[in-house]
N, C-alpha and C positions, 0 to 999 in steps of 0.2 A: 608475288607468290606464283602466279601462273607461268612467268617466264622461266622459273626454276622447277617446273613441275616434273615429278618423278612418279610414274605409275606405282600404285600399291603392290607390293610383292605378294599380297594375299588376294588379289583380284579374282583368282579362280578357286579360292577356298571358301568363299562366302555362300550366300543363299542362291546365287544364280544357278539355274538348271539349263541343260542343253538338250536339243532334240536333233535326231538325224533328219535331213531334208529329203523326204521321199526315199528313193532307192539309191541315192548318190552317196558319196563319201563325205559330204559336207555336213557339219554339225553347226547349228545356229542356236543362239540363246533364246530362251522362251520369250523374253522381252527384248525387242530391238528398239533403237532410237531413230525416229523419223525427223528429218530436218525441214519439214514443209513450212511451218510457221516458227517464229521466234529465233531464227538463225540467219536472217537476211541482213542486208545493208542498213535497214532502218533500226536494227536492234543493237543493244549494248554489246560491244565486242568482248568485254570481260565476262559478262554473264554467259555468253555463248561458250567461251573457253571453259568456264567453271562447269557448265552442264556436260560438255563433251568429256572433260577429265573425270567428272563424277561418274558418268555412265561407264567409262572404261574401268574405273576403280571398282565398280559394282559388278563387273563381269560381262557388261554389254560389249560384244565384239562386232556386232553388225550395225552399221550406220547407213541409213537409207536416204538417198537423195534423188533429185531429178534435175534436168536442165533448167526448168522454170521455177524452181523453189527459190524463195526470197521472202518478201519482195526487196528490191526489184529482181526480176528473173535472172538467174545465174549467180546471184550474190551468196546464196547458201553454199554453193560449191566453192566459190572463192574464199569464203570465210573458213570452211572446213579444210580446204587445201592449205591455207595459211597456218592453221593449227597443226596440221600434219607436218609441215616443213619445220615449224618452230619447235615443236614439243614431242611429236610422236613419230618422227621419221625412222627412228631405230626400232619402232614397234610395228612397222607396216605389215610384217608377216603375221602379226597377231590380229589384224583387222580384216573384216569382211565388208567391203565398200560396194554399194550398189548405186546405180543411177539409171535414168530413164529418158526416153524421148518419144514424142508422139503428139503432145499438145502444142498449141501455138507458142512459139518461142521468139520468132523475129518476123518482120513484115515481108510481104512478097509471097510468091507461090511455093517456096521450098521450106518454109519455116514451120510447117505443121503436117500432121498426118503420118502415115506409115510407109512412105516411099523409101527406097534405098538411099536416094539423095538426102532426105531429111535425117534418117537414122544415122548414117555414117558421118555426115557433116556435124550433126549435133554431138555425137560421141567424141569426135575429135576436139570440139570446143570444150566439152566437159573435162576431158583429159587435160587440156591446156589450162583451164581455170583451176583445177586441183593440182596441176603439175605432177601428174601421174603418168606412168607408161601404160598402165592397164587398170581396169576396175575388175573386181571379183565377179560382179554380176551386172549385166545390162538388160534392161527391160524394154520391150515394146509397150509403151505406157497406156495405149488404148487400141481397141480394134478400129480400123479405118475402113469403112465399107466402100470407099472410093478408090482404094488401092488393092490390087490382087493380093490375096494372102500369100501366094507363092513368092511374090516380090519381097514382102515384109520378112517372111521366114528365111528366105535365102540371104537377105542382108544380115540377119542374126547369125546364120551359119558362117558366113564369110567374116564377120566381126570376130568370132571365136578363132577361126583359122588364121586370121591376121595377128592374133595375140593381143587384141585390144580389150578383150574380156575373157575371163576364164569360163564363165557360164552365162546362159541367157535365160530370160523368163518372160512371161506375158502378164499383163495387168488389165483387169476390167473387160476381158473378152467374154462374149456370150458363149454358152456351152458348145454350140455347133462349131463356132470358129476356133474355140480352144481345142476341140477334138482334132480338127484339121491341123492345127499348129503342133500338137503333140506328135501326131503321126509323121508329119513332114520333117520335123527336127530329128526325131528318133531314126528315121530312115537314112538320115545323113550323118549319123553318129555324133550329133550335137543335141542330146536330149534336153528337153525343157527342164530346168532345175526346179522352178517354183512358179506358182501362180499367185499373184497378189490381188486380193479383192476386198471390197468393203464388206465388213461382217461385224455385227454387234447384236445385242439383245433386241434392238428395235428394227434391225434390218438383217433378216436371216436368209436372204436370197441364195447364198452359196449352198445352204441345206435344201431349201425347197426346190431349187432348179436342178438338183442332182450334180452340181458342179464339184462339190467336195468329193463325191464318190468317183466322178469322172477323173478328177485330178489324181486321186489315190491310185486308181487303176492304171493310169499312165506312168506311175512311178515318180510323179513330181510332188514337191512339198506345197504347202499353202501358207501364205503370209497374210494375216488379217490386218487391214488398215482401217482407220476411223473406229477403233474398238469402243470409244466412249461417245460415238455418234456426234462428233464435233463438239463435245462438251456437255451434251444433254444428260449423259450418264456420269458426269463428273461430280455431281452433288451440289454444284454452284447454283442451281435453279430450284432447289427444293422449297425455298420460301415463296416461290411464285414471282419473285422480282428478278430483274435483269441487272446484275452488277455492272457498274459503269466501265470497268476494265475488262469485261468479258468479250468473248468472240461474238456473241449475239449482239452486244451493244455496238460493236463495230459494223455488223450487218453485212459483211461481204458475202460469206457463204451461208451463214446461219442467221436466218431472219427472225425477228421477235415474234412474228405471227406463228412461228413453228411451235411456240410454247402454249398450246391449246389447253383448255381445262381437262380434256381427255388424256393428253400426254402427261400433264402435271399429276393426275391421279396415278398413272402407271409408274412414273419414276418415284413417287412417294411410296407406293406399295412395294416396289422393288427395293427401295431403301430400307423398309421395315424388315424384309427378308435378310438383307445384308447385315443389318444390326443384330439379328438373332444369330447370324453366323460369326459375329465378331469382326465384321469387315465394314469398310466404307462402301458406298455404292460403286465408286470407281474400282475398288479392289474386286468386288464381286463380279462386276461386268467383265473385267479382264480374266478372272478365274473361270467364268462361265465359258469363255472361248477356249481357255487352256484345258478344259476338261475333255475336249475332243482330240483324240490321238492324231487325226488328220491335220490339225493345225500345228505347223512347225514353229511359227513365231508370231507374236503379236507386236505390231509396230505402234509405239506410243509417241505422242508429242509431249513436250514439256516446256513450261515457262520458268521453271525454277528447279533447283535440286531437291527442294522439299516435296514438290509435286511428283518428281520422279521417284522419290523414295516411297511415297504413298502408293504409286502404281506398282512398284517392284514388290511390295508386300503381298500382292496377289499370288505370287509363286508359292507362298507358304501354305495356302489351302485352296487347291483347285478341284477338290472332290466334293460332289453334291450327292445328297440322298435322293432317292426317287421322289420322296414327298416334296423336297425343295424344288426339284425340277418341275413337278406337276403344278406346284403353286405358282412358279414363275410363268409357266405356259398359260395358266388361267388368267393371270394378271394381264399378260400381253394380248390375250384374245378379247378382252373387254373393250 
């Protein structure tokens, strides 16, 4: 079935909604698909293909990658590139593909950080893995305090001028560094398209730090990643147990000790609010992000098409009453 895949002719007529990215001409889907987990060399190739095809059929046009996504690092780009070549090559113009560099990718002094050497070399390797001439968006994946910001930003400027990326963005930068990046890039006519940051009900730093406001004032969009707090807001842990096939059970990034009695109370209380809204906890967590006009897109992960559909239902109701927002705030403050 996958080898003969033909995208649905109704992919833009369904429930997907799109938002303008800052002050640019780019429009992104409210929900984008991130390929951090479940799309690497250790995962089922047919399941990966089904999820990519299903996402595109549901109107998801933005696919978010990075050089180190897998595992092993690089394998998510290889798998995605193979799907592009085999089934979506004629639809490249409909896709918005992003990748990143800045975290450790290979051994030695040049495989990590924000140097010009690392960013440019890494992007060349990403393009080779995906067999692409360019990506739509290339991010500096993290702020590197050991590299002058001028060097990192000038590398991004030159990457656009070389035609290897149409736009550039930054990810996980503290506000002061982000402000410098916005000014530097804008002064060189390569404005920052978008900021990507961790943002969810349990981690609201983009709001409290002023980063959302700073980004809006700079004319950039905002992409929220980890919207379900690595699964804590997925509903999988409401019973207080750790499913054997869960990310917490694997224990790489999300440790079992994170599920404290205090946190369990919060997610159960949030789930009660979601139920009254006619949503799952995951749907409400995504809707809570989408209620903010400053949020351009929310990047979800997925381990199945069913899970993806559950997340996509968040688009149907992202409006909250003042009473609901007050109740959510009270829950989170306890």
